[in-house]
N, C-alpha and C positions, 0 to 999 in steps of 0.2 A: 952225881948219879941221880936219876929220876927218883924222887922221894918214894913213890908208891912201890917200887921194886924191893925196898928194904923196910916196908912199913906194915903195921897191923893196926886194927882198931881206928881206921881213918874215919873222921866225921867232920861235920860243920856244926859249930856251936854259935848261937845268937845270929844265925844267918850270914856270918862273915868271918868267923874264926876257924881256920883250918887246924884240926887237932889230929895228931898221929903218934903212935908208938913206933919209934925208929931205932934201928940198930946202928951203933957207932962202930968205929974201926976195931974195937976190942970185942965186938959181938954183944955188948950189953944193950938192953932195951931201955929207951929213955922217952918219956912223953914230951912232945914239943908242940908249940902253938905258934901260929902265924896269922896276923890280922890281915886278911885279904883286902880290906878297905884301904890299906895303905898302898896297894899296888894295882888294883883293878878298879876301873871306872865304868860308867855307863855312857855310851855315845849314841844317843838317839835310839835306845832299845837294843844296843849290842854291847857286849863286854869289850873293854879296851884296856890292854896292858899299859902301864905307865900312868894311868889315871888314878882316881881314888874315890872312895865313898859309894861304890856301886850299890851297897845294900840299902842306902837311903831311898832308892827308887826301885827296889826289887820286892817281889813276893814269890812265894812257892819255891824257895831256894832249896836245892837238894844236891847231893853228891853221890856218885857211883863210879865203880871201876867197870869200864866197858871194853869191847873189842877183845874178848878172850883174856881179860885181865891186864891188858896192855895200856889202857888209856884212862887216866883219872879225870873225870868230867864233872864240872860244876854247871848245874842248870838252874835257871830262874826265869821268871817273867820280869822283864825290864821295861820301865816306862820311858816313852819319848818325851819331848818338851811339851807335847799337847796332852799328856796324861794317858795316852793309849799304851797298853801293855803288849809286849811281844815275847814269844819264847826265844831264849838265848842260851848258848852253851859255850864253854871255853875248856880247852885241854890244859889242866893245871901243870902238866909236865913240861909245857913250853918254857916256863920260867921258875918253877918251884923245884928245889933240889934238897937232898939230904946232905948236909955238911957235918959229918961226924956226929950224928944224932940230933942235929938241929935243922928245922925247916928254914930254908933261906930263899930269898928271891934273887934270881940271877938275870 
């Protein structure tokens, strides 16, 4: 299931750690963390799933739930290979899920 639908207190720590309080199958709330640097890269100023280390070339990293509460969006300014920064965003629900109270990459 998309993690944000069963989450509260969602935030980004240190510009790359996704933190959320998730409900598990028993209804208990558990804090979970996922290092987005392991799954998101920067391809010439754009987020890229399957890459890594996006935060090394990012600034102004932020997280918000948009679209009437339906879309968990990570935003940042990402540098290209020439050092120019561009606004970028990625829908985290494309690959991040709640697996029984744990944030997981799918």
